[in-house]
N, C-alpha and C positions, 0 to 999 in steps of 0.2 A: 415676528409680534403675536401675531394669531396664527395657530395653527392651519396648514394649508387648507385643508378638507372640511374644516369648519363652515364654511360657505353652503357647499352642496349636501353635506351631512343635517346641515339646518331646513334646507329644500326636503329633502327625504323625512324629517321627522314631521314635517307640517302633514304631509302627505299619508304618512305612518300613523298618525294621531287619530287622523278622520276613519282609517281602515285599513286593515292587515292586506287584506285582499286587493284594494286598491294600492298600495305601495308594489305587494308581489306582482300585479298585471305590468306595472310601470317597468319594474326591475327586468321582467321577462320579456319587454319586446324587444329590447333592440337588438338580441341575437338574432330574433326573428325577422327581423328588419333585414339584417347584413345578410343572412342565408337568402330570403327570398329574393332581393333585390341584387344577387351574384351574377345574374343573366338578364338580356334583353325580355323576354317574355316576364320575368318576374320582375320586371321594373314598369313593367306596360301595366300588369295585374294592382300593380301597390299604387300608380298612378290616380287607376280609377276607383282604388279604396278612398285613397286620399283627396278625390276631385279636385287632383290637378290640372291647371288651366292649359299644362302643354306639359307630354311625357316626361316624365324626371330622367336626368342621366346618370344620378349618383343616388345610391341609398342614404348616402349621410346627409342628403336635400331633407329626405323625411326626416330622420335623426334630429335634425337641428330645428327644422320647424317643431316637433313633438317637444324638444328638450326646452327649446324658448318658452313654449305655450306653459309647460308644468313651471319652470323658472319663475316668471315674472307673474304669474298669478299666484306662488306661493310670495311674494315681494307683496302683491298686494291685496293681501289676503284679508280687506275691508270687511267691517262690520255690517256696512250700508252699501247698494247700488253705488259705482264710481267708475269713472272714465279715464283715467290717471293714465294706464298705459292704453286700455282696451275697454269699449264698454263691456262691465261683468256685474254679475248679482251679488249681493251680500254674499259674505264666506262663500266665495267662489272656490276654495280648496274642496271643501265641503261638497259642493256642486259637482264637481269633477267626479269623486269618490261616490256620489251614488249615481251619478252615469254609469260608471264602471259596474258597480253591485247591483246596476239592477238590470246585466245581461242574463240571460242562463246559464245554467254550467254546462261548461263545453263550448261558448261562443270561442269565437277567433280573438285572440290577445291583439291584433293589430287593430282590428274595428271597434276595438273596446278603447284603447289607446287614443285613436283616431277622432270618434266621438266624443270623447273626455276634453279633448285639446282644442276642438270644435269651439265648445265655447267660449273659450278665449276668443279665436280671431271670428266667431260668427254668432255671439249670444245673441244679435238683433235680428239676426236672420237672412240679412240681404246677402251676402256674399253668396255669388252662383258657383265657382270656383275658385282655387287659390292657387296664388303664385309661389310655387315653390322655390324656383332658381330665376335668380337674373331681375329680381322686381327689386323697386325701393325699400329701403327700411322704414315700415310703418311709424317707428317710436322715434326718428330722428335722432339716435345716439350716435353719429359719426364724429360727433364732440366728443364724446366717451370713449371712442376708442382712440384718439390721439392720446388725449391723457391719460389714460391707462399705458400708453407706450411712452409717457415724456413724465408729468409728476405724480402718478397714480398706480405704480407698478405693484401688483400684487398677485404674488405666486398663488394658483390655484389645483389642488387634486382633487379627486375624487377616491375615499375610500372605498374598500371591500361591503362597509355595512350599509352604503350608498345607495338610491332608486336607481342612478346612473351607471353609466359602464366605467369599471375602474381606469384613472390615469394618473399620469406624474405630470411632474413641469419639469420643461427644458430651458434653461435661458435662451441657449441657442435657437429654438425654434422661436420661442416669443421675439428674441431679437428679430432674427430673419425677417418674421411675421412683418412686425412694427417698420423696418427698412422698406419692406417691399411696398407697404400702403403708406406711409408718410417721409419715407428717407431718413429717419430717424433710429438711433437704438436706444432702448430704457436704460437709464442709470439706475441699478437695484436701491443702490444704498443713498441716493439725493436726499428722500423726503427724509428720511429719518436723521441724515446731518444736519438739513436745513432747518428742521422742526422739531427733531426728539421723537420719543414714542416709547422707548426703552424704559420701564421701570416708570411709567406716566405717573403712579399714583404718587409716589415719593416726589417726583418733580413738581406736580402741580401742588402738592401737599404746600411747598417751600415757596412756591413761586406763583402759584395762579390764584384767583379769586371769582365769586360771580360768575358761576358758569352752571348750567344745568344739561346734564347727558340725558338726554331722552331715548330711549329704546323700545319695541314691540318686539317680543320674543317670537313672533309671526314671521318677522322679517328676517332674513338670512343674514342681512349685514349688520345685523345686532351682534354676532358673536364677533365683531372687532370693535364692539363700543364697551363704554365705560359702564357696567352695571353695578357698582357699588359706591357710595359716598367716597368722596375721598376725603371731606372736610366740611364746615358747616356751611362753609360757600359755595361749595363745587358737588351737588347734587346729583345725583342718578334718580331719574326716575323711569321704572320699567314695568310695561303691562303686561300681563302673561298673553293678550289674545290680541295685542297690538299688532298692524304691520307697519309698511315701511313709511314715515313720518307722517303716521295717521294724525297726530295733534296738531299739527300743521296744516292738515287741510280745514276747507270753510265747516263749519257746526251744520247740521243736519236734525231735523227735528225727530229722525231716528237713531241718533246717536244712542250708545246705550252709556248708564249713568257710571261706568268706569272710567270715559274717553272725557265725560264731562268734567270728572273729577279732577283727571289729569290735569286738563287746561285750566281747572280752577286755581288748581295748585301752582302751574306753573306761573300765573300772572299775580297770585299771592306770591311769590316767593320774587319776583323782579318787582313789584310794590315793594318790598320791605327793601331791597338794595337802594331805589330810588330815594324812600325815606329814610334811610339813614345815610345816605350821601349828602340830603339838605340839611339833614341835623349837623353832620361835621361840617359844612360850607358855613352852616347859622353860627356855629360856634370860632370861626375862624376871626 
């Protein structure tokens, strides 16, 4: 239904829109990590650079640590300080890129990437070291892993235009990973068989009503969203600077005007549905 590379293309675009240098540094770091982490002495030095609580055994652990930080920061690129995933400042993607861009010319690319990612894991400054391997997931997303192996199977790839290393999708690898973790195998076509999704605009126009599809384009998940109105009562509210379900978060005194206006529109639309319902009932 959605291009498989769209999620990571969107993450990359968030960083690229702040700074081309920032995007380029992150794009370059993965090969450097693999090269330096190819032997024990290199892993030891990288462990020191990353302030790992224990010497890491695999360079992929460091890559995953960076990958998680950059991906989730793009998701929660809120215009105000928040703690949905981690404690973060307002516009954290911009702040990460400021960190990278503040390094002098010729500075180590790994040091740049690590320092930027540390904003995600240690904005409060209270972490003395980082658990790179074997620690608990601080996000509590084990339930999501199960869901992504059963109901919400979403093939994801990484394109050459992304700041992440290019990769494809293999159903066999996904299936084996799901079976090893949960003893289930993903059913690739179950969700569209059960709920539909193909030609969603034509289907909903005939059978749906009273739906608001809300998306912020800073959120990489928006690439799988409905971004245009389908009918007079199936409305798409799209904000250019919005992030992951920003409009559902509690209001703050620092909310920008466009968030306040989006929430006002949502309330107004829903009030209209209720008023129309009450009028219809009164005429029965």
